[in-house]
C-alpha positions in Angstrom: 123.4 83.8 102.1 125.4 82.8 98.7 124.1 84.8 95.8 121.1 83.1 93.8 120.6 83.9 90.2 117.2 84.1 88.3 117.2 84.7 84.3 113.9 85.8 82.8 113.7 85.1 79.2 111.1 85.5 76.8 110.1 87.7 73.4 109.5 91.5 74.0 106.4 92.5 75.1 105.6 89.8 77.0 106.1 91.8 80.6 109.5 90.4 81.5 109.9 93.8 83.1 107.0 94.1 85.2 108.3 90.6 86.4 111.8 91.4 87.2 110.7 94.8 88.6 108.3 92.5 90.7 110.8 90.0 91.7 113.6 93.1 93.0 111.1 94.5 94.7 109.5 91.3 96.5 113.2 90.2 97.3 114.3 93.8 98.6 111.4 93.6 101.1 113.0 90.3 102.3 116.2 92.0 103.1 118.1 91.1 100.6 120.7 93.0 98.6 119.5 92.9 94.8 120.8 93.3 91.4 118.5 93.9 88.6 119.8 93.9 84.7 117.8 96.0 82.3 116.1 94.1 79.8 118.1 93.0 77.2 117.6 92.1 73.2 114.8 93.0 71.2 111.9 94.0 73.6 110.2 96.1 70.9 110.4 93.9 67.9 108.9 90.6 69.2 112.8 89.3 69.5 114.4 87.4 72.0 114.7 89.2 75.6 116.3 88.3 78.6 116.6 90.1 82.6 118.6 89.3 85.3 117.9 88.8 88.9 120.7 88.5 91.7 119.8 88.6 95.2 121.8 87.6 98.6 123.5 89.2 101.3 125.9 91.3 99.0 125.6 91.1 95.3 128.1 93.2 93.3 126.8 93.0 89.8 123.3 92.0 87.7 125.1 90.0 85.3 124.4 86.1 85.3 127.2 83.7 83.3 126.7 80.6 81.2 126.2 77.7 84.5 125.2 79.9 87.3 121.1 80.7 87.2 119.3 79.2 89.7 116.1 79.6 88.1 114.9 80.3 84.6 111.6 82.0 84.0 110.7 81.4 80.1 107.6 83.2 78.8 108.2 80.8 75.7 109.2 77.0 75.6 112.1 78.0 72.8 113.4 81.0 74.7 114.2 78.4 78.0 115.8 76.0 75.0 117.9 79.0 74.4 119.0 80.1 77.8 119.6 76.5 79.1 123.1 76.9 78.7 123.2 79.3 81.6 121.1 77.1 84.3 123.3 75.3 86.7 123.6 71.8 87.0 120.4 71.3 89.4 118.6 74.7 88.5 114.9 74.5 87.9 113.4 75.8 84.6 109.8 77.6 85.0 108.0 77.4 81.7 105.2 78.9 79.7 104.4 76.0 77.2 103.4 78.6 74.7 105.1 78.9 71.1 106.0 82.0 69.5 107.4 81.7 66.3 110.7 83.8 66.0 111.4 85.6 62.6 113.3 82.4 60.9 110.4 80.3 61.3 107.9 83.0 60.1 109.9 83.7 57.0 110.0 79.5 56.6 113.9 79.7 56.6 113.6 77.2 59.9 111.0 75.2 61.8 109.7 75.3 65.4 111.3 72.6 67.2 109.1 70.1 68.5 108.7 67.9 72.1 110.9 70.9 73.7 109.9 70.1 77.4 111.0 66.7 76.6 113.8 67.6 75.0 114.6 69.9 78.5 114.5 67.2 80.7 116.6 65.0 78.7 119.1 67.1 79.3 118.9 66.5 83.1 117.5 69.9 83.6 114.5 70.5 86.4 111.6 71.8 84.6 107.7 73.0 85.6 106.3 73.4 82.4 102.4 74.9 82.1 100.3 76.5 80.3 100.6 80.0 81.5 98.4 82.2 78.6 95.5 79.7 78.9 95.7 80.5 82.8 96.2 84.1 82.4 93.0 84.5 79.7 91.2 82.8 83.1 92.1 85.3 85.1 90.9 88.0 82.5 93.9 89.1 80.6 96.3 87.5 77.6 98.8 89.9 79.2 99.2 88.4 82.7 101.5 85.6 81.6 104.0 86.5 83.5 102.0 87.1 87.0 101.0 83.6 86.3 104.9 82.6 86.4 105.6 84.2 89.2 102.7 82.5 91.0 104.3 79.7 89.7 107.8 80.5 90.4 107.0 81.0 94.2 106.5 77.3 94.7 110.6 77.3 95.0 111.1 80.5 97.5 110.1 80.2 101.1 108.7 83.6 101.4 105.1 84.3 103.0 102.4 84.6 100.4 101.9 88.3 101.4 104.8 89.7 100.6 104.1 88.5 96.8 100.9 90.6 97.1 103.0 93.3 98.4 105.2 93.4 95.8 102.1 92.9 92.8 100.1 95.7 94.9 103.4 97.8 95.1 103.8 97.4 91.1 100.3 97.3 89.2 98.1 100.1 88.7 94.7 99.4 90.9 92.6 98.1 88.3 94.5 95.6 87.1 95.2 94.3 90.5 92.6 92.0 90.9 93.2 90.0 87.8 96.6 90.2 88.2 96.2 88.5 92.0 93.8 85.9 90.3 96.5 85.2 87.8 99.2 84.3 90.5 97.1 82.0 91.9 96.3 80.2 89.0 99.7 79.9 88.6 100.6 79.3 92.3 97.9 76.6 92.5 98.2 74.9 89.1 98.5 71.1 89.6 
């Protein structure tokens, strides 16, 4: 199997580390060689962050170059736009429609771009956009956006749901497990 590439992008503090850890665990459990990069960026300060997850028969490096990502999983719509050059021609974006103002917008030096989902689609990218924040809150916590996104991402993988659940069980503290399972299901089943 050729190596597949997943980029998890967002804003610091949104849970991208747990999302990449869960994906790594899931893919390892399915027999793939997996490389997961560290979180890169201003993860403590609300800045842009990116994590790479690569899997296949044999993976030599955790780094994904421009034009190589099969999937971009984005916690925030502007981050999906920022990392778009890394998406393969036939790649898939799975994104939260939530908008988090970056510092230039907060300070008034720039305006948040409008209608980003349409602009992403105009580039030819395949875009699956949903309001993950509302679904996470429905599951019980705004912090479950990462798990809602993984539930949505599961549509694009031919892996049994029980494998996803086992990865949740292995990586989420027991007291938060049911809420996270609900978040996963809401993301997975959103029409």
